[in-house]
N, C-alpha and C positions, 0 to 999 in steps of 0.2 A: 577450588579449582583455580589454577593460574590463568591470568589473562594473557592473550597474545594478539599481535597485530596481523591482519591479512587484508588483501584487497577484497572489495565488496562487489565490484562490477568489472567486466573485461574492459581493457583499453588497448589502444594501438597508437604508435607514433611512426613517422617515416622521415628519413633524411638521406641525402645523397652525399657521398664522400668519394672524391676522385672517380666520379662516374659510376661507382657502385651504389646500388640502391639497398638500403637497410630498413626493414620493417620490424618493429619490436612489439610483441604482444605479451600481455600479462593477464593471468586468470587466477581465481581462487580454486584450489584443487585440494580436496579434503583427504585424498588418499593417492597412492601411487597409480592405481588404476585410473583415477580421475586425471592425474597428470599425463599419463600416457594417452588417454582419450583426447585431451587438449592438444597434445603434440600431433596426433594423427589428424585432427581437424585442421591444424595449421599447414601440415604437409599437403593435405588435400586441396587447400586454398591456393597453394603455390607449387604445383607439380613441376614447373619449369625453373624453379629457383636453383641457384648453385649450391647453397648450403642452408640448412635449418639447424642452427645451434641453439642449445638450451641449457638452463639450469633450473632445478626446482628443489624445494623443501616441502615434502608432502605429508608432514605431520606437525603436531603442535609444539614439539620440544626440540626439533632440529636434528633428530637421529636419522631421518630418512632423506638423504641428500643425493642427488644425481646430477650429472652434467655431461655434455657432449660437444666436441669440436666439429663433428660431422664433416670431417675431411679437411678442415682448416689446420694449419700447423699446430702441433700439440701445445696446449696451454694458452692459446691466443683467443679463445672464444668461450667455451663452456665454463672454465674456471672464473674468468672475469665476470660473467653473468651471475654465477652463483655467489661470487664475492659481493656483488651489489645487493643481492637478497639478504646476505648476512649483515652487511653494513646497515641496511634499512630495517633490520630485525623483523623481517616478514616471514611468517610461517604459513603452511598450507597454501603456498604460492608457487606458480610456475611462470617463467619467462622464456619465450622463444624469440630469437632474432633471425629473421630471414634475410639472406643476402642474394642479390642478383649481381653477379660480377660484371663490372663495366670495362674491363680491359686494362686497368692500371693496378699493379700490385702495390699493396700498402705496407708490406714488411711486417715483421712480428709486432713491433711497437704500435704501428698504425692499426693493425687488426685488433690488438688488445684495447686500444682506446676506442675504436669504433664499436666493438661489441659491449664493452663496459658502458660507454656513453649511451648507446641505444637502450640498454637495460635501465640506466639511471633516468633517462628521459621519460620512459613509459611509467616508471615509478612516480615521477613528479606529477603526472596528470591523473594517475589512478586514484580512485576513491578508497581510502584506507579506513578501516574501522577496527574497534577493539572487540574481539570475540571472547566471551566469557559466559559462565552459567547464568541463565536468566530464569525467572519464574513468572508465569502468567497469574494475574490477579484480576478477578471480576469484581466490579463495583455495581451494586444495585441501589438506585435512589428513586424516591418518588419524584414525580414531574416538577413540583415546585422547586426542586433542587438541581434541575438540569443546568441552569446557568452557572450555579456554583460548581458543578462538576466540570463544565467546559473550561472554566477559569482555572480550577485546581489542576486539570490535566494538561494545561499548556506546558509544552516542553517535554512531556512524557511520550513514550512510544505507545500509541493507541492502536491496537490490532483490529478491533471491531467495535461497533456500537449498534444496539438494537433498542427499539422503543415499542414495548408491548404493555403488559400490566404495570411494569415499572421500567425506568430507563436503565439499560445495562451497558457498561463500558468494560471492555477487556483490554488490559494493558500488560506490558511485559517490563519488568524492572530487573536490575542486577540482583542476584540472590543475596548478596551482601547488603543490599539496600531494602530488603523486604520488610524488616521490622520497622525501620524508620518511615517507609512509605505508608504502611498501615497506620502507624501512629499519627502521621500528618493527615491522613484521610479522615480518621475518626474526629480529629480536632477540627478540621475544616467543615465537617458536616454536623458538628455537635452530637456525634454519635448516631445520626440519622442516616447511616449507610450500612449496607450489608457487604461484607468482604468475603470472597471465596477464593482460596488458593488453588491454582491449577497446575498444569504440567511444568516440568523443569527441563530445560535443554539449552545447548550452546546457542547464543544469539549474537549477531553483530551489532553492537551499540555504537 
């Protein structure tokens, strides 16, 4: 499976341009329905706003793209927002830029810069991760090896840990790294580790 970049957590920025207030929101949206739900949430937050313009890429390969100027002059809002997503190579991502008109007209060039700038600003503060196929691996070790396990798993994504008859650690690694991870684990514990391969799914690393 190919890797792709997307935001991991929602983020928002705000700026004032010629008395107009622009708020830019970004979210991870895994489908068009998710993107539409995100936009409805933003509209509900700002029922008195002048415009809610947006652009989104709601799939992993860039085929599902939508944008809207929401009443702004054609080509001055939605396309610039979508252009930022493309430039940043973000997928399964939606950006909405809310405008409260302040009484000063910006002109086509000013609007394009405002909406593209708002989208770029929120991308800068957003937490971006690589989404790819991951696989869960459980490690079972006897208690004398717990410290070894803790040291070995530094820097790994540990999903859970339990301490019963043996210490159990559940991690997720990229599917392409599964073989090397298991080999390193057996070497670190001199074979005194039980490995169990679990579920596979897309995960943000």
